[in-house]
C-alpha positions in Angstrom: 1.4 -6.0 19.9 3.0 -2.7 20.8 5.5 -1.4 18.3 8.7 0.2 19.5 9.3 3.8 18.5 12.9 4.2 17.2 13.7 7.9 16.6 16.9 7.0 14.6 14.8 4.8 12.3 12.3 7.6 11.8 15.0 10.0 10.8 16.4 7.6 8.3 12.9 7.1 6.8 12.6 10.8 6.2 15.2 10.4 3.4 12.7 8.4 1.3 9.5 9.2 -0.5 6.7 7.1 -2.0 6.6 7.4 -5.8 3.3 7.4 -7.5 2.6 4.8 -10.2 2.2 7.3 -13.0 0.7 10.7 -12.6 -2.2 11.2 -10.3 -4.8 13.8 -9.5 -5.1 14.9 -5.9 -7.5 17.3 -4.3 -5.3 19.3 -2.0 -2.1 21.2 -2.5 1.0 19.2 -1.8 4.6 18.9 -3.1 4.0 16.5 -6.0 3.8 17.6 -9.6 0.5 17.1 -11.4 -0.2 17.1 -15.2 -3.0 19.6 -14.5 -2.4 23.2 -15.2 -3.4 25.7 -12.5 -2.0 28.4 -10.2 0.5 26.3 -8.3 4.1 27.4 -7.3 6.1 26.3 -10.4 6.0 28.1 -13.7 5.3 25.8 -16.6 4.6 27.8 -19.8 2.8 30.7 -21.5 -0.4 30.7 -23.4 -2.2 33.3 -25.4 -4.7 35.4 -23.4 -8.3 34.5 -24.0 -11.5 35.9 -22.6 -12.1 34.7 -19.0 -8.4 34.2 -18.1 -7.3 35.7 -14.8 -5.7 39.1 -15.7 -3.4 38.7 -12.6 -1.4 36.2 -14.6 -0.8 38.3 -17.7 3.0 38.5 -18.3 3.6 42.2 -18.9 7.2 41.7 -19.8 6.2 39.5 -22.7 3.6 42.2 -23.7 6.4 44.8 -23.7 8.4 42.8 -26.2 5.6 41.4 -28.4 2.7 43.7 -27.8 0.5 40.6 -27.4 -1.1 39.3 -24.3 0.1 36.1 -22.8 -0.7 34.6 -19.4 1.6 32.5 -17.2 0.6 28.8 -16.7 1.8 26.9 -13.6 1.9 23.3 -12.7 -0.3 22.3 -9.8 1.4 20.7 -6.8 -0.9 18.1 -5.3 -0.8 15.7 -2.4 -0.4 12.0 -3.0 -3.1 9.7 -1.4 -1.3 6.7 0.2 -3.4 3.8 1.5 -2.1 1.0 3.7 -4.3 -2.1 3.9 -3.0 -4.6 6.6 -4.5 -8.1 7.0 -5.2 -8.9 10.6 -7.0 -12.2 10.2 -6.2 -15.2 12.4 -3.7 -16.7 9.9 -1.5 -13.6 10.4 -0.8 -14.8 13.9 1.6 -17.5 12.6 5.3 -17.1 13.0 7.8 -15.8 15.6 7.6 -12.9 15.3 4.2 -13.2 13.8 3.3 -12.2 10.3 1.0 -9.6 11.8 3.8 -8.1 13.8 6.1 -7.9 10.7 3.2 -6.5 8.7 2.5 -3.8 11.3 6.2 -2.8 11.3 6.1 -2.5 7.5 2.8 -0.5 7.6 4.2 1.9 10.2 7.4 2.5 8.2 5.6 3.1 5.0 3.1 5.4 6.7 5.9 7.5 8.2 7.5 7.9 4.9 4.3 9.3 3.5 3.5 11.5 6.5 7.0 13.0 6.5 6.5 14.0 2.8 3.1 15.6 3.5 1.2 12.9 1.7 -2.3 12.0 2.7 -2.1 8.6 4.5 -4.8 6.3 5.7 -4.4 2.9 7.4 -7.1 0.2 7.0 -7.2 -3.2 8.8 -9.1 -6.1 7.3 -10.0 -9.7 7.8 -13.4 -11.0 6.4 -14.2 -7.4 5.6 -13.0 -4.0 6.3 -12.4 -4.0 10.1 -11.1 -0.5 11.0 -9.7 2.6 9.3 -7.9 5.7 10.4 -8.8 9.2 9.2 -6.8 10.8 6.4 -3.6 11.8 8.2 -0.9 14.2 7.3 2.3 15.3 9.0 4.9 13.3 11.0 3.2 13.7 14.4 0.2 11.7 13.1 2.4 8.5 13.2 1.1 7.9 16.7 -2.5 7.6 15.3 -1.1 4.8 13.0 0.7 3.0 15.9 -2.4 3.1 18.0 -4.6 1.5 15.3 -1.9 -1.2 14.7 -2.0 -2.3 18.3 -4.3 -5.3 18.2 -4.4 -9.1 18.0 -5.1 -11.2 14.8 -8.6 -12.5 14.6 -11.3 -13.5 12.1 -11.4 -15.3 8.7 -9.9 -13.9 5.5 -12.1 -12.5 2.7 -10.0 -10.3 0.5 -12.8 -9.7 -2.0 -15.2 -8.4 0.7 -12.4 -6.3 2.3 -11.3 -4.7 -0.9 -14.9 -4.0 -2.0 -15.5 -2.3 1.4 -12.4 -0.3 1.1 -13.2 0.7 -2.5 -16.7 1.8 -1.6 -15.3 4.0 1.3 -12.5 5.6 -0.8 -13.4 8.1 -3.4 -10.0 9.3 -4.5 -7.6 6.6 -6.0 -4.0 6.6 -5.0 -1.1 4.3 -4.1 -2.3 1.3 -2.1 0.0 -1.1 -0.2 -1.8 -4.4 0.5 0.1 -6.3 3.2 -1.1 -9.9 3.7 -0.3 -13.6 3.6 -3.1 -13.9 1.0 -4.3 -17.1 2.5 -7.9 -16.7 1.3 -9.7 -19.9 0.4 -11.7 -17.9 -2.2 -8.7 -16.5 -3.9 -6.9 -13.2 -3.5 -6.9 -11.9 -7.0 -10.5 -10.7 -7.4 -10.2 -8.2 -4.6 -6.9 -6.8 -5.9 -8.2 -6.5 -9.4 -11.1 -4.6 -8.1 -8.7 -1.9 -6.9 -6.8 -2.0 -10.2 -10.0 -1.4 -12.0 -10.6 1.7 -9.8 -7.2 3.0 -11.0 -5.3 2.4 -7.7 -1.6 1.8 -7.9 -1.2 -1.5 -6.1 1.8 -2.7 -4.2 1.2 -6.3 -3.0 3.4 -7.4 0.0 3.2 -11.1 0.6 4.2 -12.4 4.1 5.2 -16.0 4.6 6.3 -17.7 7.9 9.1 -20.3 7.8 6.8 -23.1 9.1 4.4 -22.4 6.2 7.1 -22.3 3.5 9.0 -25.4 4.8 6.6 -27.6 6.8 8.0 -30.9 8.0 5.6 -32.9 5.9 5.6 -35.6 3.2 3.1 -37.3 1.0 -0.5 -36.3 0.9 -1.4 -34.4 4.1 -4.5 -32.8 5.5 -4.2 -29.0 5.7 -6.1 -26.8 8.1 -6.9 -23.3 7.0 -7.1 -21.2 10.2 -8.7 -18.2 8.6 -11.8 -20.2 7.4 -11.7 -23.1 9.9 -11.8 -25.6 7.0 -9.5 -28.6 6.0 -8.3 -29.9 2.6 -6.2 -32.9 1.6 -3.2 -31.7 -0.6 0.1 -33.0 -1.8 2.7 -31.5 0.5 5.9 -32.0 -1.4 7.9 -33.7 -4.1 11.2 -35.5 -4.1 14.2 -33.4 -5.0 17.3 -35.6 -5.0 17.2 -37.3 -1.5 15.2 -34.4 0.1 11.5 -33.6 0.1 10.5 -30.0 -0.2 7.1 -28.3 -0.3 5.6 -27.6 -3.7 6.1 -24.0 -4.8 3.4 -22.3 -6.7 4.4 -20.0 -9.5 5.1 -16.5 -8.1 5.2 -17.9 -4.5 8.2 -16.6 -2.5 11.1 -18.9 -1.9 11.2 -20.4 1.6 12.9 -18.2 4.2 16.3 -19.5 5.3 16.9 -17.2 8.3 14.0 -18.3 10.5 12.1 -15.1 9.9 9.0 -14.2 8.0 9.7 -14.0 4.2 8.5 -11.0 2.2 7.6 -10.9 -1.5 6.9 -7.5 -2.9 5.3 -7.2 -6.3 5.8 -3.6 -7.6 3.5 -2.8 -9.2 0.6 -5.2 -9.3 -0.9 -5.6 -12.8 
Protein backbone atom coordinates (compact mmCIF):
# COMPACT_ATOMS: atom_id res chain seq x y z
CA UNK A 1 0.00 0.00 0.00
CA UNK A 2 2.56 2.56 -1.16
CA UNK A 3 1.45 6.20 -0.88
CA UNK A 4 2.34 8.58 -3.69
CA UNK A 5 4.45 11.63 -2.77
CA UNK A 6 2.89 14.79 -4.20
CA UNK A 7 5.22 17.74 -3.76
CA UNK A 8 2.48 20.24 -4.66
CA UNK A 9 0.22 18.80 -1.97
CA UNK A 10 3.02 19.01 0.61
CA UNK A 11 3.52 22.70 -0.20
CA UNK A 12 -0.19 23.37 0.23
CA UNK A 13 -0.23 21.56 3.57
CA UNK A 14 2.53 23.85 4.86
CA UNK A 15 -0.06 26.65 5.03
CA UNK A 16 -1.92 24.84 7.79
CA UNK A 17 -1.20 24.13 11.43
CA UNK A 18 -2.66 21.87 14.09
CA UNK A 19 -4.38 23.86 16.83
CA UNK A 20 -4.16 22.49 20.36
CA UNK A 21 -7.39 21.80 22.21
CA UNK A 22 -6.71 24.35 24.92
CA UNK A 23 -3.32 25.28 26.29
CA UNK A 24 -0.75 22.55 26.74
CA UNK A 25 2.55 22.03 28.44
CA UNK A 26 5.35 20.65 26.26
CA UNK A 27 8.89 19.78 27.22
CA UNK A 28 10.96 21.23 24.41
CA UNK A 29 11.13 24.67 22.88
CA UNK A 30 8.86 25.12 19.90
CA UNK A 31 6.78 27.88 18.32
CA UNK A 32 3.60 27.58 20.39
CA UNK A 33 2.66 29.87 23.27
CA UNK A 34 2.38 28.27 26.68
CA UNK A 35 0.71 29.63 29.81
CA UNK A 36 3.94 28.95 31.69
CA UNK A 37 6.25 31.85 32.44
CA UNK A 38 9.87 31.37 31.63
CA UNK A 39 12.74 32.71 29.54
CA UNK A 40 11.31 32.20 26.06
CA UNK A 41 11.46 34.62 23.15
CA UNK A 42 8.37 36.77 23.68
CA UNK A 43 8.13 39.40 26.41
CA UNK A 44 5.02 39.04 28.59
CA UNK A 45 5.19 41.32 31.63
CA UNK A 46 7.24 42.71 34.53
CA UNK A 47 7.25 41.53 38.11
CA UNK A 48 8.92 42.88 41.21
CA UNK A 49 12.37 41.50 41.85
CA UNK A 50 12.59 38.96 44.66
CA UNK A 51 15.50 37.00 46.10
CA UNK A 52 16.52 34.21 43.76
CA UNK A 53 15.39 35.87 40.52
CA UNK A 54 17.93 35.87 37.69
CA UNK A 55 19.61 39.28 37.73
CA UNK A 56 20.17 39.03 33.96
CA UNK A 57 16.48 39.84 33.50
CA UNK A 58 16.37 42.97 35.63
CA UNK A 59 14.97 45.82 33.54
CA UNK A 60 17.39 48.67 34.23
CA UNK A 61 15.33 51.13 32.18
CA UNK A 62 12.43 50.65 34.61
CA UNK A 63 14.85 51.04 37.53
CA UNK A 64 16.09 54.34 36.11
CA UNK A 65 12.52 55.73 36.16
CA UNK A 66 11.11 54.17 39.34
CA UNK A 67 14.25 53.33 41.33
CA UNK A 68 12.73 49.91 42.01
CA UNK A 69 13.89 46.56 40.71
CA UNK A 70 11.67 44.72 38.24
CA UNK A 71 12.49 41.65 36.16
CA UNK A 72 11.21 40.81 32.70
CA UNK A 73 8.92 37.80 32.36
CA UNK A 74 8.65 35.94 29.07
CA UNK A 75 6.19 33.43 27.67
CA UNK A 76 7.65 30.05 26.96
CA UNK A 77 7.40 28.71 23.43
CA UNK A 78 6.82 24.96 23.51
CA UNK A 79 6.39 22.18 20.97
CA UNK A 80 2.97 20.58 20.51
CA UNK A 81 2.87 16.76 20.82
CA UNK A 82 0.82 15.34 17.92
CA UNK A 83 -0.16 11.66 17.97
CA UNK A 84 -1.66 9.76 15.04
CA UNK A 85 -3.33 6.43 15.81
CA UNK A 86 -4.32 4.48 12.69
CA UNK A 87 -6.43 1.32 12.79
CA UNK A 88 -4.91 -1.36 10.55
CA UNK A 89 -7.17 -4.26 11.56
CA UNK A 90 -8.67 -6.60 8.95
CA UNK A 91 -11.94 -4.66 8.69
CA UNK A 92 -10.00 -1.65 7.39
CA UNK A 93 -9.32 -3.58 4.18
CA UNK A 94 -12.92 -3.06 2.99
CA UNK A 95 -13.64 -0.58 0.20
CA UNK A 96 -12.05 0.54 -3.07
CA UNK A 97 -9.85 2.29 -2.22
CA UNK A 98 -9.75 0.56 1.14
CA UNK A 99 -10.47 2.33 4.40
CA UNK A 100 -6.87 1.66 5.40
CA UNK A 101 -5.57 3.39 2.27
CA UNK A 102 -7.75 6.44 2.90
CA UNK A 103 -6.78 6.43 6.58
CA UNK A 104 -3.09 6.25 5.69
CA UNK A 105 -3.48 9.23 3.37
CA UNK A 106 -5.15 11.20 6.16
CA UNK A 107 -2.46 10.22 8.65
CA UNK A 108 0.33 11.22 6.25
CA UNK A 109 -1.27 14.61 5.54
CA UNK A 110 -1.86 15.42 9.21
CA UNK A 111 1.64 14.23 10.09
CA UNK A 112 3.18 16.52 7.48
CA UNK A 113 1.26 19.53 8.78
CA UNK A 114 2.68 18.85 12.24
CA UNK A 115 6.21 18.18 10.99
CA UNK A 116 6.23 21.35 8.87
CA UNK A 117 5.31 23.37 11.98
CA UNK A 118 8.07 21.79 14.08
CA UNK A 119 5.56 19.90 16.23
CA UNK A 120 6.54 16.58 17.79
CA UNK A 121 4.77 13.89 15.75
CA UNK A 122 4.40 10.18 16.43
CA UNK A 123 2.48 7.61 14.40
CA UNK A 124 1.08 4.45 16.01
CA UNK A 125 -0.67 1.54 14.26
CA UNK A 126 -3.11 -0.64 16.16
CA UNK A 127 -5.46 -3.63 15.77
CA UNK A 128 -6.12 -5.86 18.81
CA UNK A 129 -3.38 -3.92 20.58
CA UNK A 130 -0.67 -1.42 19.80
CA UNK A 131 1.10 -2.91 16.76
CA UNK A 132 3.88 -0.46 15.88
CA UNK A 133 4.94 3.11 16.62
CA UNK A 134 7.42 5.55 15.19
CA UNK A 135 9.82 7.58 17.25
CA UNK A 136 8.98 11.17 18.11
CA UNK A 137 9.64 12.95 14.81
CA UNK A 138 10.22 16.60 14.00
CA UNK A 139 10.93 18.43 10.74
CA UNK A 140 9.55 18.02 7.22
CA UNK A 141 12.12 15.49 6.07
CA UNK A 142 10.87 12.95 8.64
CA UNK A 143 7.68 12.45 6.59
CA UNK A 144 9.47 9.55 4.89
CA UNK A 145 9.65 7.73 8.23
CA UNK A 146 5.87 8.13 8.45
CA UNK A 147 5.31 6.87 4.89
CA UNK A 148 7.49 3.83 5.51
CA UNK A 149 5.53 2.81 8.61
CA UNK A 150 2.22 3.30 6.78
CA UNK A 151 3.19 0.80 4.08
CA UNK A 152 1.56 -2.42 5.30
CA UNK A 153 -1.54 -4.60 4.84
CA UNK A 154 -4.61 -4.71 7.12
CA UNK A 155 -4.57 -7.64 9.53
CA UNK A 156 -5.82 -8.78 12.92
CA UNK A 157 -8.86 -8.25 15.10
CA UNK A 158 -9.95 -4.91 16.58
CA UNK A 159 -9.64 -4.10 20.27
CA UNK A 160 -9.63 -0.35 20.75
CA UNK A 161 -9.56 -0.67 24.53
CA UNK A 162 -6.35 -2.69 24.54
CA UNK A 163 -4.80 -0.50 21.85
CA UNK A 164 -5.53 2.77 23.64
CA UNK A 165 -4.38 1.32 26.96
CA UNK A 166 -1.08 0.29 25.36
CA UNK A 167 -0.67 3.70 23.75
CA UNK A 168 -1.45 5.51 27.00
CA UNK A 169 1.06 3.41 28.93
CA UNK A 170 3.78 4.17 26.38
CA UNK A 171 3.07 7.92 26.19
CA UNK A 172 4.01 10.14 29.09
CA UNK A 173 3.23 13.56 27.65
CA UNK A 174 -0.41 14.28 26.64
CA UNK A 175 -1.07 16.12 23.41
CA UNK A 176 -3.43 16.19 20.43
CA UNK A 177 -4.38 12.67 19.30
CA UNK A 178 -6.03 11.80 15.97
CA UNK A 179 -7.71 8.38 16.11
CA UNK A 180 -8.42 7.15 12.56
CA UNK A 181 -10.57 4.02 12.45
CA UNK A 182 -13.82 2.40 11.32
CA UNK A 183 -14.50 1.76 15.04
CA UNK A 184 -15.87 -1.73 14.27
CA UNK A 185 -14.98 -3.15 17.66
CA UNK A 186 -17.43 -5.78 18.99
CA UNK A 187 -16.52 -4.69 22.53
CA UNK A 188 -17.28 -1.05 21.83
CA UNK A 189 -15.04 1.86 20.93
CA UNK A 190 -15.82 4.41 23.64
CA UNK A 191 -13.90 2.89 26.55
CA UNK A 192 -10.54 3.22 24.82
CA UNK A 193 -11.22 6.78 23.69
CA UNK A 194 -12.41 7.82 27.14
CA UNK A 195 -9.21 6.43 28.60
CA UNK A 196 -7.24 8.99 26.58
CA UNK A 197 -9.67 11.77 27.49
CA UNK A 198 -9.06 10.91 31.13
CA UNK A 199 -5.33 11.28 30.50
CA UNK A 200 -6.02 14.82 29.20
CA UNK A 201 -5.34 14.10 25.55
CA UNK A 202 -7.18 16.28 23.04
CA UNK A 203 -9.01 13.69 20.92
CA UNK A 204 -10.02 14.01 17.26
CA UNK A 205 -11.97 10.92 16.17
CA UNK A 206 -12.02 10.28 12.41
CA UNK A 207 -14.58 7.63 11.46
CA UNK A 208 -14.15 5.84 8.10
CA UNK A 209 -17.06 4.06 6.41
CA UNK A 210 -17.01 2.19 3.08
CA UNK A 211 -20.04 2.50 0.73
CA UNK A 212 -20.86 -1.21 0.94
CA UNK A 213 -20.99 -0.93 4.73
CA UNK A 214 -23.24 2.12 4.75
CA UNK A 215 -25.64 0.94 2.03
CA UNK A 216 -25.56 -2.85 1.93
CA UNK A 217 -28.04 -4.51 -0.50
CA UNK A 218 -29.90 -6.24 2.34
CA UNK A 219 -33.45 -6.47 3.68
CA UNK A 220 -35.10 -8.00 6.73
CA UNK A 221 -33.12 -9.73 9.46
CA UNK A 222 -29.71 -10.73 8.19
CA UNK A 223 -26.65 -12.45 9.57
CA UNK A 224 -23.67 -10.10 9.86
CA UNK A 225 -20.08 -11.29 9.84
CA UNK A 226 -17.58 -9.19 11.83
CA UNK A 227 -14.28 -9.64 10.02
CA UNK A 228 -12.20 -8.17 12.83
CA UNK A 229 -13.36 -10.71 15.43
CA UNK A 230 -14.39 -13.61 13.15
CA UNK A 231 -17.86 -13.69 14.75
CA UNK A 232 -21.43 -13.48 13.42
CA UNK A 233 -24.63 -11.88 14.72
CA UNK A 234 -28.22 -11.69 13.43
CA UNK A 235 -29.34 -8.06 13.15
CA UNK A 236 -32.12 -6.06 11.44
CA UNK A 237 -30.58 -4.61 8.30
CA UNK A 238 -33.00 -1.90 7.33
CA UNK A 239 -36.43 -0.38 7.62
CA UNK A 240 -38.95 0.73 5.03
CA UNK A 241 -38.74 4.38 3.99
CA UNK A 242 -41.50 5.03 1.43
CA UNK A 243 -40.95 2.32 -1.19
CA UNK A 244 -37.24 2.00 -0.46
CA UNK A 245 -35.39 0.01 2.14
CA UNK A 246 -32.31 1.60 3.72
CA UNK A 247 -29.93 0.44 6.44
CA UNK A 248 -30.64 1.62 9.97
CA UNK A 249 -28.53 4.58 11.01
CA UNK A 250 -27.24 4.73 14.54
CA UNK A 251 -27.25 8.16 16.20
CA UNK A 252 -23.99 9.89 15.31
CA UNK A 253 -23.26 7.41 12.51
CA UNK A 254 -22.15 9.10 9.26
CA UNK A 255 -24.60 9.41 6.39
CA UNK A 256 -24.06 6.85 3.63
CA UNK A 257 -21.52 8.00 1.05
CA UNK A 258 -23.07 8.85 -2.31
CA UNK A 259 -19.93 9.16 -4.42
CA UNK A 260 -18.73 5.56 -4.20
CA UNK A 261 -15.86 6.50 -1.87
CA UNK A 262 -15.10 5.98 1.77
CA UNK A 263 -17.10 8.38 3.93
CA UNK A 264 -15.41 10.32 6.71
CA UNK A 265 -16.97 11.60 9.92
CA UNK A 266 -14.75 13.86 12.03
CA UNK A 267 -15.72 14.64 15.59
CA UNK A 268 -13.78 17.70 16.75
CA UNK A 269 -13.19 17.48 19.62
CA UNK A 270 -14.23 14.23 21.27
CA UNK A 271 -15.77 14.75 24.72
